[in-house]
C-alpha positions in Angstrom: 134.8 189.0 108.8 137.8 191.5 108.7 135.9 193.5 106.1 132.9 194.2 108.3 132.7 197.8 109.5 130.1 199.6 111.7 129.0 203.2 111.8 129.0 204.7 115.3 127.9 208.3 114.5 124.4 209.9 114.6 121.5 208.9 112.4 121.5 211.0 109.2 119.0 209.3 106.9 119.6 211.8 104.1 123.2 210.7 103.9 122.4 207.0 104.2 123.9 206.8 107.7 122.2 204.8 110.5 123.8 204.3 113.9 125.2 200.8 114.3 124.7 200.0 110.6 127.1 197.3 109.5 128.8 197.4 106.2 130.1 194.2 104.6 132.7 194.3 101.8 132.8 198.0 101.3 130.6 201.1 101.6 127.5 201.9 99.5 127.9 204.8 97.1 125.7 207.1 99.2 127.9 206.5 102.3 131.0 207.1 100.2 129.5 210.4 99.1 128.8 211.3 102.7 132.4 210.6 103.7 133.6 212.8 100.8 131.4 215.7 101.9 132.0 215.2 105.7 135.5 213.8 106.4 134.5 212.9 109.9 132.3 210.0 108.6 135.4 208.0 107.7 136.6 208.0 111.3 133.1 207.0 112.5 133.1 203.8 110.5 135.2 201.3 112.4 135.9 197.6 112.2 133.2 195.6 114.0 135.9 194.0 116.1 136.7 197.5 117.6 133.1 198.5 118.1 133.0 198.4 121.9 136.1 200.4 122.3 135.2 202.9 119.6 131.7 203.4 121.0 133.2 204.1 124.4 135.7 206.6 123.0 133.0 208.3 120.9 131.2 209.2 124.1 134.2 210.0 126.3 135.3 213.7 126.4 138.9 214.2 125.5 139.0 211.2 123.1 139.7 211.7 119.4 136.5 209.9 118.4 134.5 212.1 120.8 135.9 215.2 119.1 135.2 213.8 115.6 131.6 212.9 116.6 131.0 216.4 118.0 132.6 218.0 114.9 130.3 216.0 112.6 127.2 216.9 114.6 128.2 220.6 114.4 128.8 220.3 110.6 125.4 218.7 110.2 123.8 221.6 112.2 125.2 223.9 109.6 123.8 221.8 106.7 120.6 220.7 108.3 120.2 217.2 109.8 117.7 214.5 108.6 
């Protein structure tokens, strides 16, 4: 179970990213491509065991994950989301 990770960012179907999507034994190619294009994606994919804490931090101003989440949303706005 240590290799299970969950995505806590916004839905971006064109990049293969769905909020609360769980990945087992690695990331699909489309998600790897998204992480290469948008470095924030890597920080928004966390171990399932850390989900509750990461989710809280992603929505708490001043936290690193909140800043990363917001930067990703802004980057998407420049590219066009969904």
